N, C-alpha and C positions, 0 to 999 in steps of 0.2 A: 434798630429793630427792623426786620424785613416786613414789608407789607404783605398781608394775606387778603385774599378775596374769596367770597363764598357766594354760591348760587343758592338762594332760598326760594323754594317753590311754595307758594301760599295758595290754599284751596278754599273756595267758598262753595258750600253745598255739593261737594265732591265733583260735580260736573264742570265747575268753572275754576280756572287757576291762572295765576300770573307769576312770572319769574322776576324777582327783585335781586339785583346784583349789589352785594354789600361788602364794603371794606371793613374788616373787624379783626380783633386779635384771636377770636375763637369762634367755633360753630355756635355755642350758646349765646355769645354776644351778637352774632349775625342774626340769629333767630329773633332775639328781643328787638333788635334795631329794625328788622324787616316788618315786624308786627306794628311797632311804633310808627314807622314811616307810612304804612298803609292806613293806620288809624287816622293819621293827620292828612294824608294826601291820596287816599284810596279813590276819591272821586275823579282823579286825573286819569285813572286807568279805564280801559274800555271793558266794562262788565255788562253783560246783557241783562242781568237781573240784579239791580242794586240791593245788596244785603251787607250786613256788617259782621256776620259770623265767620271769622277767619281761622284757619287751621294751617299750621306749617306741615306740609306733606312730606318734604324731605329737604335736606341741605347738604352741600358738599363744597369742599375747597376747590377752587378753579384757578387756572392761569390768569395772568393779568388781562382784564377785559378792556375793550375799547371805551365802554361807557360804564360809569358807576352811578347807581341810583341813590345811594346813601352811604355816608361814612360814619363810623362809630368813634 
């Protein structure tokens, strides 16, 4: 099976976002894994206003990245 990578942009309160690079079999799996990763490790990211209301703004398949934040 070839490896696929997705960029999942997660938004908090619309004005704050962070990009999580996810290795997954599909966009839906990447979506779920990005939210799970942020629920567990969101405090490691630089948010100016710490909140937990996370929304996936968009996701897309990308070429092989240099760094992967989470694998499914």
